[in-house]
C-alpha positions as CSV (number, residue, x, y, z in Angstrom):
1,M,0.0,0.0,0.0
2,I,1.5,3.3,-1.1
3,R,0.1,6.5,0.3
4,E,1.2,9.6,2.0
5,P,-0.5,9.7,5.4
6,F,1.2,12.7,7.0
7,L,-0.2,16.2,7.0
8,E,2.6,18.8,6.5
9,T,2.8,20.7,9.8
10,Q,5.2,23.1,11.5
11,G,4.2,22.9,15.1
12,I,2.4,19.6,15.5
13,H,4.2,16.3,15.6
14,N,3.1,13.1,13.8
15,F,-0.3,14.3,12.4
16,R,-1.5,11.6,10.0
17,D,-4.5,9.7,8.7
18,Y,-4.4,6.1,10.0
19,G,-7.0,4.8,7.7
20,G,-6.3,3.2,4.3
21,W,-5.2,-0.2,5.5
22,H,-6.8,-3.3,3.9
23,T,-8.9,-5.7,6.0
24,R,-9.6,-9.4,6.0
25,G,-12.3,-10.1,3.4
26,G,-11.2,-7.5,0.9
27,G,-12.3,-4.4,2.6
28,Q,-10.3,-1.2,3.4
29,V,-10.4,1.2,6.3
30,R,-11.8,4.5,5.1
31,T,-9.5,7.4,4.8
32,G,-10.4,11.0,5.7
33,L,-12.1,10.0,8.9
34,L,-9.4,8.8,11.3
35,F,-6.6,11.2,12.3
36,R,-3.9,11.0,15.0
37,S,-1.2,13.3,16.2
38,G,0.7,14.7,19.1
39,H,-0.6,17.7,21.0
40,H,-1.4,21.0,19.3
41,V,0.0,23.5,21.8
42,E,2.5,24.9,19.2
43,A,0.2,24.6,16.2
44,T,0.8,27.5,13.9
45,D,-1.9,29.4,12.1
46,E,-0.9,27.6,8.9
47,D,-1.2,24.2,10.7
48,L,-4.8,25.1,11.8
49,A,-5.6,26.2,8.3
50,A,-4.4,22.9,6.9
51,I,-6.5,21.0,9.5
52,A,-9.7,23.0,9.0
53,P,-10.8,21.3,5.7
54,L,-10.5,17.8,7.3
55,G,-13.8,18.3,9.1
56,I,-12.8,17.0,12.5
57,H,-15.8,17.0,14.8
58,T,-14.5,14.8,17.6
59,V,-11.2,15.1,19.5
60,I,-10.2,12.3,21.9
61,D,-7.4,13.8,24.1
62,L,-5.7,11.0,25.9
63,R,-3.5,13.3,28.1
64,G,-4.1,13.7,31.8
65,A,-5.2,16.9,33.6
66,S,-1.7,18.2,34.3
67,E,-0.6,17.7,30.7
68,R,-3.6,19.5,29.4
69,A,-3.1,22.4,31.9
70,A,0.6,22.7,31.0
71,N,0.1,22.3,27.2
72,P,-3.3,23.8,26.2
73,C,-4.1,22.8,22.6
74,R,-5.0,25.3,19.9
75,R,-8.0,24.3,17.9
76,V,-9.3,25.3,14.5
77,E,-11.1,28.7,14.7
78,G,-14.8,28.1,15.2
79,F,-14.3,24.5,16.3
80,D,-17.7,23.4,17.7
81,G,-17.1,19.7,18.1
82,E,-16.7,17.6,21.2
83,V,-13.4,17.1,23.0
84,L,-13.3,14.0,25.2
85,F,-10.7,13.8,28.0
86,Y,-10.1,12.1,31.4
87,D,-10.7,14.1,34.5
88,G,-7.5,13.1,36.2
89,E,-4.1,11.7,35.3
90,T,-3.6,9.1,32.5
91,T,0.2,8.6,32.4
92,S,1.5,5.1,32.6
93,S,5.1,6.3,33.1
94,P,6.9,4.8,36.2
95,P,7.1,7.4,38.9
96,H,10.9,7.1,39.2
97,M,13.7,5.2,37.5
98,D,17.3,5.4,38.6
99,I,20.0,6.0,36.0
100,G,23.3,5.0,37.5
101,P,26.8,5.9,36.3
102,D,27.1,2.6,34.4
103,T,23.6,2.9,32.7
104,S,23.7,4.3,29.2
105,A,21.1,6.8,28.3
106,A,19.9,4.6,25.5
107,D,19.4,1.6,27.9
108,F,17.6,3.9,30.3
109,A,15.3,5.2,27.5
110,R,14.4,1.7,26.3
111,E,13.7,0.4,29.8
112,R,11.6,3.4,30.7
113,M,9.5,2.9,27.6
114,L,9.1,-0.8,28.2
115,A,7.9,0.1,31.7
116,V,5.3,2.5,30.2
117,Y,3.9,-0.3,28.0
118,T,3.9,-2.8,30.9
119,R,1.8,-0.5,33.0
120,M,-0.6,0.8,30.4
121,P,-2.8,-2.4,30.0
122,D,-3.8,-2.2,33.7
123,N,-4.0,1.6,33.9
124,P,-7.7,2.4,34.9
125,A,-7.6,5.8,33.3
126,M,-6.4,4.4,30.0
127,I,-8.9,1.5,30.1
128,D,-11.6,4.1,30.6
129,M,-10.3,6.4,27.8
130,F,-9.8,3.6,25.3
131,G,-13.4,2.4,25.9
132,R,-14.7,6.0,25.4
133,Y,-12.6,6.5,22.3
134,L,-14.0,3.4,20.6
135,T,-17.6,4.1,21.7
136,V,-17.6,7.7,20.5
137,L,-16.1,6.7,17.1
138,A,-19.1,4.4,16.6
139,Q,-21.6,7.1,17.6
140,R,-20.4,10.5,16.1
141,D,-20.4,11.5,12.5
142,G,-17.6,13.3,10.8
143,A,-13.8,12.9,11.2
144,S,-12.1,12.4,14.5
145,L,-8.7,13.1,15.9
146,V,-7.1,11.0,18.7
147,H,-3.9,12.5,20.3
148,C,-1.8,12.5,23.5
149,Y,1.4,14.4,24.1
150,A,3.7,12.9,21.5
151,G,1.1,11.0,19.5
152,K,3.0,7.7,19.7
153,D,2.4,5.6,22.8
154,R,-1.2,6.1,24.2
155,T,-2.3,7.2,20.7
156,G,-0.4,4.3,19.0
157,V,-2.1,1.7,21.2
158,A,-5.5,3.4,20.6
159,A,-5.0,3.2,16.8
160,T,-3.8,-0.5,17.1
161,M,-7.0,-1.4,19.0
162,L,-9.3,0.1,16.4
163,L,-7.4,-1.4,13.4
164,H,-7.4,-4.8,15.1
165,I,-11.2,-4.5,15.6
166,L,-11.7,-3.5,12.0
167,G,-9.9,-6.6,10.8
168,V,-6.5,-5.2,9.7
169,A,-3.8,-7.8,9.5
170,E,-1.4,-7.8,12.5
171,E,1.5,-7.0,10.2
172,D,-0.2,-3.8,9.0
173,Q,-1.2,-2.9,12.6
174,R,2.5,-2.9,13.4
175,R,3.4,-1.0,10.3
176,E,0.9,1.7,11.4
177,F,2.4,1.7,14.9
178,L,6.0,2.0,13.6
179,R,5.1,4.6,11.0
180,T,5.6,7.1,13.8
181,N,9.3,6.8,13.3
182,D,8.8,8.1,9.7
183,S,7.2,11.3,10.8
184,P,8.8,14.3,9.2
185,T,8.3,16.4,12.4
186,F,10.7,14.6,14.8
187,D,12.4,18.0,15.4
188,V,9.1,19.4,16.7
189,L,8.8,16.7,19.4
190,A,12.5,16.9,20.3
191,R,12.1,20.7,20.8
192,Q,9.1,20.2,23.0
193,S,10.3,17.2,25.0
194,L,14.0,16.8,25.3
195,P,14.9,19.9,27.4
196,G,12.6,18.8,30.2
197,I,13.7,15.1,30.0
198,E,17.4,16.1,30.1
199,A,16.8,18.4,33.0
200,R,15.2,15.6,35.1
201,L,18.0,13.2,34.1
202,G,20.8,15.6,34.7
203,R,22.5,14.7,31.5
204,K,22.2,15.1,27.8
205,L,20.7,12.3,25.7
206,D,22.6,11.1,22.7
207,K,20.8,10.6,19.4
208,G,20.1,6.9,20.0
209,A,18.5,7.5,23.4
210,A,16.5,10.4,22.1
211,K,15.1,8.2,19.3
212,D,14.2,5.5,21.8
213,L,12.3,7.9,24.0
214,L,10.7,9.9,21.3
215,G,10.1,7.1,18.7
216,V,8.6,3.7,19.0
217,R,10.0,0.1,18.9
218,E,8.1,-3.0,17.9
219,E,9.0,-4.5,21.3
220,Y,7.1,-1.7,23.0
221,L,3.8,-2.8,21.4
222,D,4.8,-6.5,22.0
223,R,5.0,-5.7,25.7
224,Y,1.5,-4.2,25.8
225,L,0.0,-7.0,23.9
226,E,1.8,-9.6,26.0
227,I,0.4,-8.1,29.2
228,A,-3.1,-7.7,27.9
229,T,-3.1,-11.3,26.6
230,E,-1.8,-12.6,30.0
231,R,-4.7,-10.9,31.7
232,H,-7.5,-12.2,29.4
233,G,-6.2,-15.0,27.3
234,S,-6.1,-13.1,24.1
235,F,-6.1,-9.5,22.9
236,D,-9.7,-9.9,21.8
237,G,-10.5,-11.1,25.3
238,Y,-8.8,-8.0,26.7
239,L,-10.8,-5.8,24.4
240,E,-14.1,-7.5,25.4
241,R,-13.6,-7.8,29.1
242,A,-11.4,-4.8,30.0
243,I,-12.3,-2.3,27.3
244,G,-15.9,-3.2,26.8
245,V,-15.9,-4.1,23.1
246,D,-19.0,-6.2,22.6
247,D,-20.4,-7.5,19.3
248,A,-22.6,-4.5,18.8
249,L,-19.7,-2.1,19.2
250,R,-17.5,-4.1,17.0
251,D,-20.1,-4.3,14.2
252,A,-20.9,-0.6,14.5
253,L,-17.2,0.3,14.0
254,I,-16.8,-2.1,11.1
255,T,-19.9,-0.7,9.4
256,R,-18.7,2.9,9.9
257,F,-15.1,2.6,9.0
258,V,-14.6,-0.3,6.5
259,A,-15.5,0.2,2.9
């Protein structure tokens, strides 16, 4: 499948259409309805002008209260849609991880991200938001945008869930997840994120460590799926019993998003 999913932006990281993937049985996920990104706190006027024609009527903001307060998103002028968010914190990051003198920054970055994906399947806030995300997609007309801070971890899992439900092959689910690493706006996320991370660590991050923290690895998604499967026997079992994806919701999503 050859297509250009990324929207050209100056102050938003990783804005893209995550439709277009083929599904089992010969269908295809509709394009122009499902968008994902990082936050929009630095969105330029030009960015908002590029987003306006997309007709986004629903925004699912997976960030927690403190993230939203510190980084209020700019929206398209006249936006009158619905913004869903969690009234509390949603982070799955471990509260503290030591980085000793013999620990490389790259190893620290990898272990921290694996910890994020280990905690996320059991995070009550994220379970709630993933369920609300899937439910609202089945209910509301028009295009939607799902985003978190960087648009890669919480957002990446959310997109994987939906594509799995729609019948996209696992190989393509992973391609969509890893496509984050191809985003042309890595410099935007680095500018927004690295100074604070380095200040907390007390050291500069080399390029490899920065990419591990600000990009994604297949093993991150593997860790999430492994934990979810351990809890409920399969990913479908997790979606049904933890997230609340019953047959009616599954059918409604397929009807709406598969052509």
